[in-house]
C-alpha positions as CSV (number, residue, x, y, z in Angstrom):
1,M,36.9,-104.8,123.0
2,H,40.6,-104.7,122.3
3,K,42.8,-103.3,125.0
4,P,44.7,-100.1,124.2
5,Q,48.4,-99.8,123.9
6,I,50.6,-99.0,126.9
7,K,53.7,-96.7,127.0
8,I,57.0,-97.8,128.5
9,P,59.9,-95.2,128.8
10,A,62.7,-96.3,126.6
11,T,65.8,-95.1,124.7
12,Y,66.9,-96.4,121.3
13,M,70.7,-96.3,121.2
14,R,73.6,-97.3,119.0
15,G,76.5,-98.8,120.8
16,G,79.5,-99.8,118.6
17,T,78.1,-101.6,115.5
18,S,74.8,-102.6,117.2
19,K,71.5,-100.9,118.1
20,G,69.2,-101.7,120.9
21,V,66.3,-100.6,123.1
22,F,67.4,-99.5,126.5
23,F,65.2,-99.6,129.6
24,S,65.6,-98.5,133.2
25,L,64.5,-101.5,135.3
26,T,62.1,-99.4,137.4
27,D,60.4,-98.1,134.3
28,L,59.2,-101.6,133.2
29,P,55.8,-102.8,134.3
30,A,56.1,-104.4,137.8
31,A,55.7,-107.9,136.5
32,A,58.6,-107.4,134.1
33,Q,61.0,-106.1,136.8
34,V,61.9,-109.7,137.6
35,P,63.1,-112.4,135.1
36,G,60.4,-114.5,133.6
37,E,57.7,-115.0,130.9
38,V,56.2,-111.5,131.3
39,R,59.5,-109.7,130.8
40,D,60.3,-111.9,127.7
41,K,56.9,-111.3,126.2
42,I,57.2,-107.5,126.6
43,L,60.7,-107.4,125.0
44,L,59.6,-109.7,122.1
45,R,56.7,-107.4,121.4
46,V,58.8,-104.3,121.6
47,I,61.3,-105.6,119.1
48,G,58.6,-107.2,116.8
49,S,59.3,-110.9,117.3
50,P,58.5,-113.6,116.5
51,D,58.2,-112.5,112.8
52,P,57.8,-115.3,110.3
53,Y,58.6,-112.8,107.6
54,G,61.9,-112.1,109.3
55,Q,61.6,-108.3,109.0
56,Q,60.4,-107.1,112.4
57,I,58.2,-104.5,110.7
58,D,55.9,-104.2,113.7
59,G,58.6,-103.5,116.2
60,M,61.9,-101.7,116.9
61,G,64.1,-104.5,115.6
62,G,66.0,-104.2,112.4
63,A,65.8,-107.8,111.2
64,T,69.5,-108.6,112.0
65,S,71.2,-109.9,115.1
66,S,72.9,-106.6,115.5
67,T,69.6,-104.7,115.8
68,S,67.4,-107.2,117.6
69,K,68.7,-106.4,121.1
70,T,67.4,-105.1,124.4
71,V,69.1,-103.8,127.5
72,I,67.8,-103.4,131.1
73,L,69.9,-101.2,133.5
74,A,69.6,-100.5,137.2
75,K,71.6,-99.0,140.0
76,S,74.1,-101.7,140.9
77,E,73.5,-104.1,143.8
78,Q,77.2,-105.1,143.7
79,P,79.8,-103.4,145.9
80,D,82.1,-100.9,144.1
81,H,80.0,-100.9,140.9
82,D,77.7,-98.2,139.5
83,V,75.2,-100.0,137.3
84,D,73.9,-103.5,136.6
85,Y,73.7,-104.3,132.9
86,L,71.4,-107.1,131.7
87,F,71.4,-107.9,128.0
88,G,68.6,-109.8,126.1
89,Q,69.3,-111.0,122.5
90,V,65.9,-111.3,120.9
91,A,65.4,-114.0,118.2
92,I,63.9,-112.7,115.0
93,N,61.6,-115.6,113.9
94,K,61.2,-117.4,117.2
95,A,59.5,-116.4,120.5
96,F,62.8,-116.5,122.4
97,V,65.0,-114.1,124.3
98,D,68.5,-115.4,124.9
99,W,70.0,-114.3,128.2
100,S,73.1,-116.5,128.0
101,G,75.7,-113.8,127.1
102,N,76.8,-110.2,126.9
103,C,76.7,-107.7,124.0
104,G,80.1,-106.0,123.9
105,N,79.1,-103.4,121.3
106,L,76.1,-102.2,123.4
107,T,78.4,-102.0,126.4
108,A,79.7,-98.8,124.9
109,A,76.2,-97.2,125.4
110,V,75.6,-98.5,128.9
111,G,77.7,-95.9,130.6
112,A,76.1,-93.0,128.6
113,F,72.6,-94.2,129.4
114,A,73.4,-94.7,133.1
115,I,74.8,-91.2,133.4
116,S,72.0,-89.5,131.5
117,K,69.3,-91.4,133.5
118,G,70.8,-90.6,136.9
119,L,71.9,-94.1,137.7
120,I,75.4,-92.9,138.5
121,D,76.2,-91.0,141.7
122,K,76.7,-87.4,140.7
123,S,79.9,-87.2,142.6
124,R,81.4,-89.6,140.1
125,V,80.5,-87.5,137.1
126,P,83.0,-84.7,136.3
127,Q,82.0,-81.4,134.8
128,N,84.5,-82.0,132.1
129,G,86.7,-85.0,131.4
130,I,86.2,-88.7,131.6
131,C,83.6,-90.5,133.7
132,T,84.7,-94.0,134.8
133,V,81.6,-96.1,134.9
134,R,81.9,-99.4,136.8
135,I,79.5,-101.9,135.1
136,W,78.4,-105.2,136.5
137,Q,77.5,-107.4,133.5
138,K,74.7,-109.6,135.0
139,N,74.5,-112.2,132.2
140,I,78.1,-113.3,132.7
141,K,78.8,-111.9,136.2
142,K,81.8,-109.8,135.1
143,T,83.1,-106.3,135.6
144,I,83.4,-103.9,132.7
145,I,84.8,-100.4,132.9
146,A,83.6,-97.8,130.5
147,H,85.4,-94.5,130.1
148,V,82.8,-92.0,129.0
149,P,83.7,-88.5,127.8
150,I,81.8,-85.6,129.6
151,T,81.5,-82.0,128.5
152,N,79.7,-79.4,130.6
153,G,78.3,-82.1,132.9
154,E,76.7,-84.1,130.1
155,V,77.7,-87.1,128.0
156,Q,79.8,-86.1,125.0
157,E,78.4,-88.1,122.0
158,T,79.9,-86.2,119.0
159,G,83.5,-86.5,118.0
160,D,86.0,-87.6,115.4
161,F,86.5,-91.2,116.4
162,E,85.8,-93.5,113.4
163,L,84.7,-97.1,113.8
164,D,84.5,-99.3,110.7
165,G,81.0,-100.6,110.3
166,V,79.6,-97.3,111.5
167,T,79.1,-94.6,108.9
168,F,79.5,-91.4,111.0
169,P,82.2,-90.4,113.5
170,A,81.4,-89.9,117.2
171,A,83.1,-89.6,120.5
172,E,85.5,-92.4,121.6
173,V,84.5,-94.6,124.5
174,V,87.2,-96.9,125.8
175,I,85.9,-100.2,127.2
176,E,87.9,-102.5,129.6
177,F,86.7,-106.0,130.1
178,M,88.1,-107.1,133.4
179,D,88.9,-110.8,134.0
180,P,87.0,-111.5,130.7
181,A,86.8,-115.3,130.9
182,D,83.0,-115.9,130.3
183,G,81.1,-117.4,133.2
184,E,82.6,-120.0,135.5
185,G,85.3,-122.6,134.7
186,A,88.5,-122.5,132.7
187,M,89.1,-120.1,129.9
188,F,89.9,-123.1,127.7
189,P,87.3,-125.7,128.7
190,S,89.5,-128.7,127.7
191,G,92.7,-127.1,129.0
192,N,94.1,-127.1,125.4
193,V,94.7,-124.0,123.2
194,V,93.8,-126.2,120.2
195,D,91.4,-129.2,120.1
196,T,90.1,-131.6,117.5
197,L,86.4,-131.3,116.8
198,N,84.9,-134.3,115.0
199,V,81.6,-133.4,113.3
200,P,79.8,-136.5,111.9
201,G,79.1,-136.1,108.2
202,I,81.3,-133.0,107.8
203,G,84.8,-133.8,109.1
204,E,87.4,-133.3,111.7
205,F,88.8,-129.9,112.4
206,N,91.4,-128.2,114.6
207,V,89.6,-125.5,116.7
208,T,90.4,-123.1,119.5
209,M,87.5,-123.0,122.0
210,I,87.7,-120.1,124.4
211,N,85.6,-118.5,127.1
212,S,86.6,-114.9,127.0
213,G,84.1,-112.1,126.4
214,I,81.8,-114.7,125.1
215,P,82.2,-118.5,124.4
216,T,83.7,-118.7,120.9
217,I,84.9,-121.5,118.6
218,F,87.6,-120.5,116.1
219,F,88.3,-122.5,112.9
220,N,91.0,-122.0,110.3
221,A,89.2,-120.5,107.3
222,A,91.0,-122.8,104.8
223,D,89.9,-125.9,106.7
224,I,86.2,-125.1,106.1
225,G,86.6,-123.9,102.5
226,Y,87.0,-120.1,103.0
227,T,89.7,-117.5,102.5
228,G,88.8,-115.3,105.5
229,T,88.1,-112.3,103.3
230,E,84.4,-113.2,102.8
231,L,81.7,-110.5,103.1
232,Q,78.1,-111.0,104.3
233,K,76.7,-111.7,100.8
234,D,79.2,-114.6,100.4
235,I,77.9,-116.5,103.4
236,N,74.4,-115.3,104.2
237,S,73.1,-116.0,100.7
238,D,74.1,-119.6,101.0
239,A,71.5,-121.6,103.0
240,K,73.6,-124.8,103.0
241,A,76.6,-123.0,104.3
242,L,74.6,-121.4,107.2
243,E,73.1,-124.8,108.0
244,R,76.7,-126.3,108.1
245,F,77.9,-123.5,110.4
246,E,75.0,-124.2,112.8
247,I,75.9,-127.9,112.9
248,L,79.6,-127.0,113.6
249,R,78.4,-124.6,116.3
250,A,76.2,-127.2,117.9
251,H,78.9,-129.8,118.1
252,G,81.3,-127.2,119.4
253,A,78.9,-126.2,122.1
254,V,78.7,-129.8,123.3
255,K,82.5,-130.1,123.3
256,M,82.8,-126.9,125.3
257,G,80.3,-128.3,127.9
258,L,77.8,-125.5,127.3
259,I,75.1,-128.0,126.3
260,K,74.7,-131.7,126.7
261,H,73.2,-132.6,123.3
262,I,73.4,-130.8,119.9
263,D,69.6,-130.4,119.9
264,E,69.9,-127.9,122.8
265,A,71.8,-125.5,120.6
266,A,68.5,-124.3,119.1
267,E,67.6,-122.8,122.5
268,R,71.0,-121.2,122.9
269,Q,71.4,-119.2,119.7
270,H,73.4,-116.3,121.2
271,T,76.3,-118.5,122.5
272,P,78.7,-119.9,121.6
273,K,79.8,-117.8,118.7
274,I,81.5,-119.4,115.7
275,A,84.3,-117.7,113.8
276,F,87.1,-118.4,111.3
277,V,90.5,-116.9,110.9
278,A,93.1,-116.5,108.2
279,P,96.6,-114.8,107.7
280,A,96.6,-111.2,106.6
281,S,95.9,-110.6,102.9
282,H,94.6,-107.7,100.8
283,Y,90.8,-107.5,100.6
284,T,88.0,-105.1,99.8
285,T,85.4,-104.3,102.5
286,S,81.7,-104.2,102.2
287,S,81.9,-100.4,101.6
288,G,84.4,-100.8,98.8
289,K,87.4,-99.8,100.8
290,N,90.7,-101.5,100.0
291,V,92.7,-102.8,102.9
292,A,96.3,-103.8,102.4
293,A,97.7,-106.9,104.1
294,S,100.2,-104.7,105.8
295,E,97.4,-102.9,107.7
296,I,96.2,-105.9,109.6
297,D,97.6,-108.9,111.5
298,L,94.9,-111.4,110.5
299,H,91.4,-111.8,109.1
300,V,88.5,-112.8,111.4
301,R,84.9,-113.5,110.3
302,A,82.2,-114.4,112.9
303,L,78.6,-115.4,112.8
304,S,75.9,-114.2,115.2
305,M,72.5,-115.7,115.6
306,G,73.1,-117.8,112.5
307,K,74.3,-115.1,110.1
308,L,77.7,-113.6,109.2
309,H,78.1,-110.4,111.2
310,H,78.5,-107.2,109.2
311,A,81.5,-106.2,111.3
312,M,82.5,-107.8,114.6
313,M,80.6,-108.4,117.8
314,G,82.3,-106.6,120.8
315,T,82.3,-109.8,122.9
316,A,83.9,-111.8,120.1
317,S,86.5,-109.0,119.8
318,V,87.4,-109.8,123.4
319,A,87.7,-113.4,122.5
320,I,89.9,-112.5,119.5
321,A,92.2,-110.2,121.6
322,T,92.6,-112.8,124.4
323,A,93.2,-115.7,122.0
324,A,95.7,-113.6,120.0
325,A,97.7,-113.0,123.2
326,I,98.1,-116.7,123.9
327,P,100.8,-118.5,121.9
328,G,99.6,-121.5,119.9
329,T,95.9,-120.7,119.5
330,L,94.5,-120.6,115.9
331,V,94.0,-116.8,116.3
332,N,97.6,-116.3,117.5
333,L,99.0,-118.5,114.7
334,A,97.0,-116.7,112.0
335,A,98.5,-113.4,113.3
336,G,102.0,-114.8,112.9
337,G,102.5,-116.5,116.3
338,G,104.6,-115.4,119.2
339,E,103.8,-113.1,122.1
340,R,101.6,-110.1,121.5
341,D,99.4,-107.8,123.6
342,A,97.3,-106.4,120.7
343,V,96.2,-107.2,117.2
344,T,94.5,-105.4,114.4
345,F,92.2,-107.7,112.5
346,G,90.2,-107.3,109.3
347,H,86.5,-107.9,109.3
348,A,83.8,-107.5,106.6
349,S,83.4,-103.7,107.2
350,G,87.0,-102.8,107.9
351,T,89.6,-103.2,110.7
352,L,89.7,-103.1,114.5
353,R,92.5,-103.0,117.0
354,V,92.0,-104.8,120.2
355,G,94.3,-105.6,123.1
356,A,94.5,-108.1,126.0
357,S,96.7,-109.2,128.8
358,A,97.0,-112.9,129.5
359,A,99.3,-115.1,131.7
360,Q,99.6,-118.7,132.9
361,V,98.6,-119.3,136.5
362,N,99.2,-122.8,137.9
363,G,99.4,-124.1,134.4
364,E,96.2,-122.6,133.2
365,W,95.8,-119.5,131.0
366,T,93.9,-116.6,132.4
367,A,93.2,-113.1,131.0
368,T,93.3,-110.1,133.3
369,R,91.7,-107.6,130.9
370,A,90.8,-106.8,127.3
371,V,90.5,-103.3,125.9
372,M,88.9,-101.8,122.8
373,S,87.4,-98.5,121.7
374,R,83.8,-98.1,120.6
375,S,81.4,-95.2,120.3
376,A,77.7,-94.7,121.2
377,R,74.9,-92.3,120.5
378,V,71.2,-91.8,121.5
379,L,69.1,-92.2,118.4
380,M,65.7,-91.7,119.9
381,E,64.2,-91.4,123.4
382,G,60.7,-91.3,124.8
383,W,58.4,-94.3,125.0
384,V,57.8,-97.5,123.2
385,R,54.2,-98.6,122.8
386,I,53.0,-102.2,122.8
387,P,49.4,-103.6,123.0
388,Q,48.3,-104.1,126.6
389,D,47.4,-107.7,125.9
390,S,51.0,-108.5,124.7
391,F,51.8,-110.0,128.1
């Protein structure tokens, strides 16, 4: 006799250019309210992984890194914070949930979910105006501030804010990443804004390795054979290129001190990210829109979970903003060098403006905040169902 399915309250949300399944911690089965195998098995089954076909047909996942995501929220246990935000990046073809980093795009939906589910003290939610939601990001132990518009006491989701990579306009949500250096240790693990990365069999490269928003390794596009104007089809259809990027990422992860041996990179797919930059030039986006060189400061392309991202990860946008603000990084130099507190970069789907504040303290660079605008919307709410014997 096969056991029936169970129902778990859940909300399917878009945040920025990502989608994910959101849960209140207390709505999960008791054994999944703590980290461990049961929680991972439940989330894998919800999303539809592992799927050797790579399609996640039997789950909520969308067969891309941007749509294979889960979020668990709870009233915050941290002083002066409203909600604890835990993010799980679900692998598509492996039985693996990566808890090593944040999702900046889904951060835009965290405040809205927390307000609508009563996780925010009612005294902090205005009848009309902006609700400031103080988020504790549990994966990286950092504070994020979301400014969520409120109309008639409810989250305002509709609006005219346009975000490249998202088809329809929505209400603008301003996100502030406070002290965005990811995890513990220096923002630049080596102390240098540019390092040399030697990858056996491939070559030696200048790289900027930064812990801000999410650990990210930046290359010059020209050094690895690209222009910086590439679209998803140019990279993701080339199996050899993707394999090469993963080798570069693995060696970079070792040099950043995130892993001890390149073999460990397979169990840490979400971090670090790998990206490449190039000076501004005219290009055509994936939707056919022409972007003039004068509209952007530089090009950035980034990979997530082994594939070129269709737009830009929110956390990588924080890394871009921070690196651009620090003279001499590859990102800063691609943007023209000098001091700057904001850049507009071109990505595969369009453009994005991001800002950051950085300063040297006792000879080491530190970032105080990074800011960007996103939008979010509830797509579906109710319950997800999974077979009772999934866990």
